[in-house]
FIPA-921262 format. One record per residue (C-alpha): x, y, z. Coordinates in steps of 0.05 Angstrom, whole numbers, plus 32768, in hexadecimal, padded with zeros to 4 digits. Layout:
<rs>
XYZ;...
</rs>
This chain:
<rs>
7FF780068000;803C8030800F;805980287FD3;801A80317FA2;8014806F7FD1;805880817FB9;805580777F75;800A80A27F77;802E80DB7F98;806B80CC7F66;803D80D87F23;800D81127F4A;8051813A7F6E;8029817B7F69;7FEA815C7F89;8023814D7FC8;803E818E7FC2;800181B27FD3;7FEE81778015;80238189802C;800D81CD802C;7FDB81C68047;7FEF81928083;801B81C38094;7FE681F4809A;7FBD81C280CB;7FF781B680F0;7FF481FC8104;7FAF81EF8113;7FB581B9813B;7FF781DE8168;7FC2821E8171;7F8A81FC8189;7FB581DC81B7;7FCC821481DB;7F83822A81D9;7F7181E081FC;7FA781F3822B;7F92823B8238;7F4C82368242;7F4C81FB8279;7F088201828A;7ED381DF826E;7E968225825C;7ED98231821B;7ECF81E681FD;7E93820F81D4;7ECB824681C2;7EFD821A81AF;7ECF81F3817D;7EC682348158;7F1482478163;7F218209813F;7EED820A810B;7F0D825480F6;7F51823280FF;7F4B81F980D4;7F28822E809F;7F5F825880A5;7F98822280AC;7F8482128060;7F8E82558044;7FCA825F8067;7FE9821A8049;7FD782348009;7FE3827D8005;802A827B8038;80398235802F;8027821F7FF5;806B82557FC7;8099823C7FF8;808C81EC7FEC;808382047F97;80CE822B7F99;80E681E47FC1;80CB81B37F89;80E181DD7F52;812981DE7F6E;811F81877F71;8100818D7F2D;814381B37F14;8170817C7F3D;815981437F22;814F81697EDD;819D81737EE5;81A781247EFC;817B81137EBA;814280F57EEB;810E812B7ED3;80D281337F0A;8085811D7EDD;805381557ED5;809181947EE0;806C81B97EBC;802981B77EE5;805C81DA7F19;8071820A7EEE;802B82147EDA;8022821F7F2A;805B82507F26;803F82827EEF;7FF382897EFE;7FFC827E7F4B;803882A17F51;802182D67F2B;7FD982DC7F43;7FF582D37F92;8022830F7F89;7FE4833F7F65;7FC3832C7FAC;7FF983487FCE;800A83847FB6;7FC883957FAB;7F9B83827FF4;7FE483868017;801083AD7FFD;7FCF83DF7FE8;7FEB83F67FAB;7FC4840E7F72;7FC784207F28;7FCD84637F27;801284837F19;803B84B67F35;801784EE7F2B;7FDA84E27F4B;7FCC84EC7F95;7FBD84B07FBB;7F9484AB7FFC;7FAE84818042;7FDA844B8034;7FD5844A7FEB;801284457FB1;801384577F77;802084167F41;806683F97F3D;806283FA7EF3;8057843E7EC1;801184397EA1;802F84567E62;806784107E5D;802D83E07E78;802883D07E2D;807783C07E26;8073839B7E72;803B83737E5B;804C835E7E20;809083467E34;807A83197E6C;804D82F87E2B;808782EF7E03;80B182C97E43;807082967E47;806982927E01;80B482847DF0;80AB82487E36;8067822F7E15;808D82187DD9;80C981F87DFB;80A781DA7E1A;806F81BD7DFC;808D81B57DB2;80CB817C7DAC;810981937D91;8104816D7D50;80C381957D3A;80E381D87D51;810E820E7D1B;815582137D52;815082647D49;8107825D7D5D;812482347D9E;815582667DA9;812E829D7DA5;80F6827D7DD1;8132827B7E08;814482D37DED;80F882DB7E10;80FD82B57E40;813A82E87E59;811C83167E4A;80D7830B7E7B;811082EB7EBB;813983357EAA;80EC83527EBB;80D483327EEE;810D83397F0B;812083827F0B;80CE83847F1B;80DC83597F5C;811283907F6C;80F083C77F5E;80B183B37F94;80DD838A7FC9;80E583B88008;81128387803A;80E9839F8077;80B1838C806A;80B4833E807C;8084831B8053;80AA83418013;80D9830C8010;80A482DE7FF1;809F830B7FB3;80EA82ED7FA9;80D382AF7FA2;80AC82B47F67;80E982CA7F41;810F82947F55;80DA82657F47;80E3827D7EEF;812E82777EF3;8127823F7F0C;80F082237EDC;8119823F7E9B;816582247EB8;812D81E07EB2;811C81E07E7A;815F81F87E5D;817B81B07E7B;813C81907E61;814981AB7E18;819181AA7E13;818981637E28;8155814D7DEF;817D816D7DC0;81B9813F7DCE;818D810B7DD2;817381187D8F;81B781247D6B;81CE80E07D82;819980C07D61;819680A87D15;816180EA7D0E;819E81177D1A;81B880FD7CDC;818381247CA9;819B816A7CC7;81D881687CB0;81CA816A7C65;818F81A77C3C;81A181DF7C0F;81BC82027C55;81F881DC7C57;821B81FD7C12;8219823E7C25;825882537C58;823782797C88;81F682507C94;8220821D7C9D;8244823A7CD6;8201825A7CEF;81DD82157CF2;822381F07D11;821D822C7D47;81D2821B7D50;81D381D17D52;81FF81CF7D96;81D081D47DD1;81FE81E37E02;820A822E7DE4;81BD822D7DDA;81BC82557E25;81F782917E07;81C882977DC5;818E82A57DF0;81B582DD7E19;81CD82F87DCE;819B82FB7DA9;817383127DED;818383587DD2;816F835E7D89;8130833E7D96;811B837C7DCC;812A83B17DA2;8100838A7D64;80C183827D9B;80D083D27DA9;80D283E87D69;809283BD7D6C;807083D77DA8;8085841A7D88;805384127D51;801884157D8E;8032844A7DAC;806984337DE2;80A084597DF4;80EF84427DD2;8101844C7E1C;80BD842A7E33;80E683EE7E58;8104841F7E80;80D284567E8A;80A1840F7EA9;80CC84137EEA;80F184607EF0;80A4847E7EDB;809184747F24;809B84847F6D;808E84647FAE;80C084257F97;810684177F84;810F84217F4B;80E9846A7F4A;810384AE7F36;80CA84C87F41;80A884ED7F7B;805C84E97F8F;802F85237FA8;802A85137FF3;7FF384D58007;7FAE84FC801F;7F9C84E18061;7F5884E4805F;7F5484BD80AB;7F0784A9809D;7EF384E580BB;7EBE85048082;7ED685548094;7F2085358086;7F01850F803D;7EEA85588033;7F26858C803C;7F5885588016;7F28853F7FE8;7EFB857F7FCE;7F0F85AA7F9E;7F3F85E27FBF;7F22861F7FA2;7EE2860B7FCA;7EF485E68005;7F36860A800E;7F6785E58032;7F9A860D805E;7FC785DE8073;7FED859F8088;7FCF858480CE;7FDC854A80FE;7FA4851B810B;7FB284D1812A;7FFC84DA8119;7FEF84DD80CD;7FF0852580AD;7FB18540808C;7F9885788064;7F6E859A8094;7F3D85E5807B;7F1A861680A8;7EE285F380AC;7F0485B380C6;7F2185D78100;7EE185FC810F;7EB985B8811D;7EF1859E813F;7F0185D4816E;7EB485D38175;7EB885978192;7EF0859F81BC;7EB685D281DB;7E8C859C81E3;7EBF85648208;7ECD8597822E;7E8D85BB8249;7E62857D8236;7E7A8536824A;7E3485128245;7E1B853F8208;7E64853781E0;7E6984E281ED;7E2284ED81C6;7E3985118193;7E7884E08184;7E4184A68182;7E1584C1814A;7E5484DD8120;7E7F849A812E;7E3A84728114;7E1F84A680DC;7E6584D080D2;7E8D849580B7;7E5F847C8089;7E5B84B38065;7EA784C5805C;7EAE8489803C;7E7A84A68009;7EA584D67FED;7EC884C27FAA;7ECF84FD7F83;7EE2854E7F8F;7E8F85667F7E;7E7C852C7FBD;7EB285497FEF;7E9C85967FD6;7E4D85877FD2;7E52856A8014;7E8A85A4802A;7E4C85D5801D;7E1685AD8044;7E4285B58080;7E4A85FC807A;7E06860B80A3;7E2685DE80DF;7E6C860580DD;7E40864580E7;7E1886348122;7E64860F8139;7E7A8651812D;7E5086778154;7E4C86488197;7E9C864F818A;7E9386A08191;7E5E868D81CF;7E92866281FB;7EDD867281F0;7EF686AF8200;7F2F86A381C6;7EFF867C8191;7F38867F815C;7F6E8670818A;7F4C86288191;7F3886338142;7F8086328135;7FA885FF815D;7F7085CE8142;7FA8858C8124;7FDE85AA8130;7FFC858A8170;7FF585C0819E;7FB885DE81D0;7FA3862381D9;7FC8863C8217;8006862D81ED;7FF4865181B2;7FD8868781E5;801E868881FA;803B868C81BC;801086C881A8;802486E581EB;
</rs>
């Protein structure tokens, strides 16, 4: 039975990789559950433990698929390369490669969008809160995608078509295309990788797997070609009109030496890139779009542009108005600080905050009720403000309340303008009065 299981898993190595990843996740879940049982010794907590088990079981599967499987996949690519080098290729290694291409790319996009908060906006656009600009300049996005697509096509040609049906020059050009894709992927990883972020270590696995699978594929094709040349079928390669021309005969002799293919692919990479740039220029791409893809950006390692400072909305709808409306209407006056970060403030925001400060000092009970009302309805209003015109509209709606707040301040405070002036600058009214003196 054990022998049959080993044979089964040898035939399905990708399934084995998935099972290993999920079992590691389940092991983590079991460890967490045991720790919970030890912590909650009383039987009253049995239901909580069962509930935690269900949640941890689900989380463990997700962790196995998202955090463990990329590592297992990388180790599998290393094993496939070692087996290929020793002449014992792993059955189904191409399936590992497909996981690298599609799952690796999908995970990277999700990580950048969901964890790193990356948007599709170019460096000129002012973003909000923790948003980041696109790491690839939108004007060069076509070039970036075409190079990756060409590399994938080159891989598929070499992987799926036997060499006896494939012209040697097409083989070398396919290798060049894969080189271009690898170079672009490495540059992209250099662009987005930050050593200070622990999870960014996973960004290194994608290009590493691609390098491993390209090296393995080259070894496979070199071995396949050498076997083909030793076969009786190789006698047909030395005949034909090509040998009547000395130059063509010399080129053919070079191309027929499979050991030279990786070097020839590197040499032909630059002419291939030049041809691609010339073709892409017909579709509106700049000649230096390959370089601009990384340099015409902000927030990243290869960026040469300085983007406008992000606006901090803080889900406070008056902060959103001050930062998001048209300047001629909402009239922002300066930068302030709120909850440890900079925000744009206008007079309306300062008056409202000064009014709340007076209520907190003199009628704390009413202030708590008013704060509860705002927390219930103010934050949802802030989330509805998605354009400058919406911010302008809410600004005008708030005008009557602003005048009421101002009247209250002038009726209750000896120095109302001082109180208004100190809002969001980290100083108290007393400190400002000392400065005026």
